[in-house]
C-alpha positions, 0 to 999 in steps of 0.5 A: 531111472533106478540106475540114476537114483542108486548113483545119487544114493551111492554119491550121497553116501561119499559126500556124507562120509567125506564131510564126517572125515573132514569134521572128524579130522578138524575136531582132532586138529582143534582138540590138539591146539585146545590141549597144547601147552603155551609157553612165554620167555620172562626176562629177569633184572639180569637178563636171565630167561625162564621158559614159563608154562602159562596157566590162564584157565581156571583149570590150568591155574588149579592144577598148576605144578602139582605132581611134577618131579622136577623144575630145572633153573630156567623153567616155571610157571607163569599164572595170569590173572583178569585182574589185580587182586589177592591171590592164594596158592597152597602147595598140595600134591606138589613134590618139589620145593619153589620160590613164589613171585606175585607181580603187580599189573606192571610186572613188578615183585610185590611178594616173594616167598622163598623155598615154599615146601611141598605140603606133606599132609592136610591142612596145607599152608595158603601163601598170598601177597598183602598187595594185590598182583596180576601175575604169580611166578613159580620158579626153582626153590633158591632161584630168587636168592641166587638171581637177587630178586627183590621187591619191586624188581620189574620182570620182562615178558610179553603176553600174546 
């Protein structure tokens, strides 16, 4: 009888350890998935493609491109908001200049700020559109001029 209860106890510990290992594995896997950056291809009117990192959560939007050392011509960040509204941006903790494009829900450019410099010391200037926007695209400084982007040009991208 003792042998049987020892076997059950040992078997119970193995089962618990196995369950704990499985749980730990799935927690690590899910945290990796949550921490994974998401990207979308944004197509300009001339067909040029920008691989834009998505900023969807409040935390992602607050961090934005802060502390980045460089941004290539085919890179950017697309800020996605739930509704069209007046979204302000500033250049606190930025190391690079950028162009900022505000887009309405139809993905048309409603405002452009060109060659926006980093904020060297507070107070930092705030930049916003006079027309409500649902998306904001930050790209390398000078790209808006290079690609001849104008108000009401439509950009193409598909969000999952």
